[in-house]
C-alpha positions as CSV (number, residue, x, y, z in Angstrom):
1,X,15.0,-6.7,-103.4
2,X,14.9,-10.1,-101.8
3,X,17.7,-12.6,-101.4
4,X,16.3,-15.0,-103.6
5,X,16.0,-12.4,-106.4
6,X,19.8,-11.5,-106.0
7,X,22.3,-13.6,-107.9
8,X,24.8,-15.5,-105.4
9,X,23.1,-14.8,-102.0
10,X,22.6,-17.1,-99.8
11,X,20.0,-17.5,-97.3
12,X,20.4,-18.1,-93.9
13,X,17.7,-20.8,-93.6
14,X,15.6,-18.9,-90.7
15,X,13.0,-16.7,-91.1
16,X,13.7,-13.5,-89.3
17,X,10.7,-12.2,-87.4
18,X,9.7,-9.1,-89.1
19,X,8.3,-5.9,-87.2
20,X,5.6,-6.8,-84.9
21,X,5.6,-10.6,-85.0
22,X,6.2,-12.5,-82.3
23,X,9.2,-15.0,-82.2
24,X,8.5,-18.8,-83.0
25,X,8.1,-20.7,-79.5
26,X,11.2,-22.9,-78.7
27,X,10.7,-26.4,-77.7
28,X,10.5,-26.6,-73.7
29,X,12.5,-29.8,-71.6
30,X,10.4,-32.0,-70.1
31,X,10.4,-30.9,-66.4
32,X,11.9,-33.3,-64.2
33,X,10.3,-35.6,-61.3
34,X,11.3,-35.2,-58.1
35,X,11.0,-38.3,-56.1
36,X,7.8,-38.7,-53.8
37,X,9.6,-38.3,-50.1
38,X,6.6,-40.1,-48.8
39,X,7.5,-43.2,-51.2
40,X,11.0,-43.3,-50.3
41,X,10.3,-43.1,-46.6
42,X,7.9,-46.0,-46.8
43,X,10.5,-48.3,-48.8
44,X,13.0,-47.5,-46.5
45,X,10.8,-48.4,-43.7
46,X,9.6,-51.6,-45.1
47,X,12.9,-53.0,-45.9
48,X,14.4,-52.1,-42.3
49,X,10.7,-54.0,-41.2
50,X,11.4,-57.3,-43.1
51,X,15.4,-57.2,-41.9
52,X,14.4,-56.6,-38.2
53,X,11.6,-59.5,-38.4
54,X,14.4,-61.8,-40.3
55,X,16.9,-61.1,-37.4
56,X,14.2,-61.6,-35.0
57,X,13.1,-65.1,-36.4
58,X,16.9,-66.2,-36.4
59,X,18.6,-65.0,-33.6
60,X,15.6,-63.8,-31.0
61,X,12.5,-66.2,-31.4
62,X,11.6,-69.4,-30.2
63,X,11.3,-70.6,-34.2
64,X,14.5,-71.6,-35.1
65,X,16.1,-73.0,-32.0
66,X,17.8,-76.2,-31.3
67,X,14.9,-78.8,-30.7
68,X,17.3,-81.9,-31.3
69,X,20.1,-83.2,-31.6
70,X,21.2,-86.2,-33.5
71,X,24.4,-88.3,-33.1
72,X,26.1,-90.7,-35.5
73,X,28.7,-93.1,-36.0
74,X,29.6,-93.6,-31.7
75,X,30.7,-97.1,-31.0
76,X,33.3,-96.6,-28.7
77,X,32.1,-93.6,-27.1
78,X,28.8,-93.0,-25.8
79,X,26.2,-90.7,-27.3
80,X,26.1,-89.0,-23.5
81,X,29.5,-88.6,-23.6
82,X,29.8,-87.0,-27.0
83,X,27.0,-85.0,-26.0
84,X,28.5,-83.5,-23.2
85,X,31.6,-82.6,-24.9
86,X,29.5,-80.9,-27.5
87,X,27.9,-78.6,-25.3
88,X,24.8,-77.7,-27.1
89,X,22.0,-76.6,-25.3
90,X,18.5,-76.9,-25.9
91,X,16.9,-73.9,-27.1
92,X,19.8,-72.2,-28.5
93,X,18.9,-70.5,-31.7
94,X,20.2,-72.2,-34.5
95,X,21.9,-69.5,-36.2
96,X,24.0,-68.6,-33.0
97,X,25.7,-72.0,-33.6
98,X,29.3,-71.9,-34.2
99,X,29.5,-75.3,-35.8
100,X,33.8,-75.3,-35.5
101,X,33.8,-74.7,-31.8
102,X,31.1,-78.0,-31.5
103,X,33.8,-80.0,-33.8
104,X,36.7,-79.0,-31.8
105,X,35.1,-79.9,-28.9
106,X,33.6,-83.6,-29.9
107,X,37.4,-84.3,-31.3
108,X,39.0,-83.1,-27.9
109,X,37.3,-86.6,-26.6
110,X,40.3,-89.2,-27.3
111,X,38.3,-92.4,-29.1
112,X,37.2,-89.4,-31.4
113,X,39.5,-89.1,-34.8
114,X,37.4,-86.5,-36.4
115,X,33.9,-85.1,-36.3
116,X,31.5,-83.4,-38.3
117,X,28.8,-80.5,-36.8
118,X,25.7,-79.6,-39.4
119,X,22.8,-77.3,-38.9
120,X,19.7,-79.2,-40.2
121,X,17.0,-76.1,-40.2
122,X,15.1,-75.6,-38.8
123,X,15.6,-76.9,-35.4
124,X,18.0,-80.0,-35.5
125,X,21.8,-80.7,-35.1
126,X,23.9,-83.4,-36.4
127,X,26.7,-84.5,-35.2
128,X,28.7,-86.8,-36.9
129,X,31.4,-89.1,-35.6
130,X,34.4,-90.8,-36.6
131,X,35.9,-93.1,-34.1
132,X,40.0,-94.0,-34.2
133,X,39.9,-97.5,-35.2
134,X,42.8,-99.5,-33.1
135,X,45.1,-101.6,-35.0
136,X,47.0,-103.1,-31.9
137,X,46.6,-103.6,-28.4
138,X,49.7,-103.5,-25.9
139,X,49.6,-104.6,-22.2
140,X,50.9,-102.4,-19.8
141,X,50.2,-102.2,-15.9
142,X,47.5,-105.0,-16.2
143,X,45.7,-103.1,-18.8
144,X,45.1,-103.5,-22.6
145,X,45.5,-100.5,-24.3
146,X,44.0,-100.8,-27.6
147,X,46.2,-98.3,-29.9
148,X,45.1,-96.8,-33.2
149,X,47.8,-95.8,-36.4
150,X,48.6,-92.6,-34.7
151,X,49.7,-94.2,-31.5
152,X,46.7,-92.7,-29.5
153,X,45.1,-95.4,-26.8
154,X,41.6,-95.5,-28.0
155,X,40.5,-98.0,-24.9
156,X,42.0,-99.6,-21.9
157,X,40.6,-102.5,-20.5
158,X,41.0,-105.4,-18.0
159,X,40.5,-108.0,-20.5
160,X,42.5,-108.4,-24.3
161,X,40.4,-107.6,-26.7
162,X,39.9,-110.5,-29.4
163,X,40.9,-109.9,-33.2
164,X,43.9,-107.6,-32.4
165,X,47.9,-108.3,-32.7
166,X,49.6,-107.9,-29.5
167,X,52.0,-104.8,-29.7
168,X,55.5,-105.7,-27.2
169,X,56.9,-102.8,-26.4
170,X,58.4,-100.9,-23.3
171,X,57.0,-97.8,-23.4
172,X,53.7,-97.7,-25.1
173,X,52.9,-94.0,-25.5
174,X,52.6,-92.3,-28.7
175,X,56.1,-90.4,-28.0
176,X,58.2,-93.8,-27.9
177,X,60.0,-94.3,-31.0
178,X,59.8,-97.7,-31.0
179,X,56.1,-98.0,-30.4
180,X,55.8,-95.7,-34.0
181,X,58.5,-98.2,-35.5
182,X,56.2,-100.6,-35.2
183,X,53.2,-99.3,-35.9
184,X,54.6,-98.0,-39.4
185,X,55.1,-101.8,-40.2
186,X,51.6,-102.9,-39.0
187,X,50.0,-100.0,-41.4
188,X,51.8,-100.6,-44.2
189,X,51.2,-104.7,-44.2
190,X,49.0,-105.7,-46.9
191,X,45.4,-108.1,-45.7
192,X,47.0,-111.1,-47.1
193,X,49.7,-110.9,-44.4
194,X,47.7,-108.8,-41.7
195,X,45.4,-111.3,-40.9
196,X,47.9,-113.6,-40.4
197,X,49.9,-111.3,-37.7
198,X,48.8,-112.4,-33.9
199,X,52.1,-110.4,-32.5
200,X,54.4,-107.6,-33.4
201,X,57.8,-107.8,-31.5
202,X,59.5,-104.2,-30.8
203,X,62.6,-104.5,-28.9
204,X,64.0,-101.6,-30.9
205,X,63.5,-99.3,-33.9
206,X,65.6,-101.7,-35.6
207,X,64.5,-104.8,-34.9
208,X,60.8,-105.3,-35.8
209,X,59.5,-109.2,-35.8
210,X,55.8,-109.9,-36.8
211,X,54.6,-113.2,-35.1
212,X,51.9,-115.0,-37.9
213,X,49.4,-117.3,-36.5
214,X,50.6,-120.3,-38.0
215,X,54.1,-120.1,-35.7
216,X,56.6,-118.6,-38.0
217,X,58.1,-115.4,-37.2
218,X,59.1,-113.0,-39.4
219,X,62.3,-110.9,-38.8
220,X,61.4,-107.5,-40.2
221,X,64.3,-105.3,-39.1
222,X,63.6,-101.7,-39.5
223,X,60.4,-100.3,-41.1
224,X,62.0,-99.1,-44.4
225,X,62.3,-100.9,-47.8
226,X,58.3,-102.6,-47.2
227,X,57.6,-103.0,-50.5
228,X,60.8,-105.0,-50.9
229,X,60.4,-107.1,-48.0
230,X,56.8,-108.0,-48.6
231,X,57.7,-109.2,-52.3
232,X,60.1,-111.4,-51.1
233,X,57.8,-112.7,-48.2
234,X,55.0,-113.7,-50.5
235,X,57.2,-115.7,-52.4
236,X,59.0,-117.1,-49.2
237,X,55.6,-118.2,-47.3
238,X,53.9,-119.8,-50.2
239,X,57.5,-121.7,-51.1
240,X,59.4,-122.5,-47.5
241,X,59.5,-126.1,-46.9
242,X,57.7,-127.3,-43.7
243,X,59.6,-127.0,-40.2
244,X,60.8,-123.3,-41.0
245,X,60.2,-121.3,-37.9
246,X,62.0,-118.1,-39.0
247,X,62.1,-115.8,-41.7
248,X,64.1,-113.1,-41.9
249,X,64.1,-110.4,-44.7
250,X,65.3,-107.5,-42.4
251,X,68.2,-107.3,-45.2
252,X,66.7,-107.8,-48.3
253,X,69.3,-108.3,-50.4
254,X,70.4,-111.7,-47.8
255,X,67.3,-113.5,-46.7
256,X,67.9,-116.4,-44.3
257,X,65.4,-119.0,-43.1
258,X,65.4,-121.5,-40.6
């Protein structure tokens, strides 16, 4: 009697092969493809060839080398002086050029405040120079020293340059406190006053005086409290009666004129 015919019997859901019957075929897994060794080798050689060619083009060939050097921004220094300091050689591979080292060399030139060095592919190096700007001139040992806002002597000449106020200080060197005090005052002057100043006398750090083009002397005193002194001076220069030769704003609480 079959299981289906027996009440309550549960079938297995699978047909059991009888004697002499073959078992049904099981589904087989697809065989894994083995990578083609020749293909892997070919791809590896191709990549290595591309990298090698690129390296040769950048570093070893004559295709991407320095053929031209552009210098811009130079006025006080000459192009030849910048090139001599930069030491960039024609024919040097552009990829090997250390722009930071070249920048530091150019900035070592006394008249240069900052420099920027750029690669311009495929064959050009560009050097952009920002020179120091003199704001005063000081006389020392029969020479006129043009000095920038940091106290650095930019240019020394036998003739006095025009357009710069004369700084009268005993020791016109960057380390001198009196020089730094005078420069601090000059840097803080607005254009309406700065263009009137023809001389700056600094016998000490606490005694800065400004000589104006119309003959008036402004006793500034120490470099501190500049905004207060400027506000007072602006009103006094407009309202002072004729004949006033000295305006003392060294102590903003007590302003005197004479």
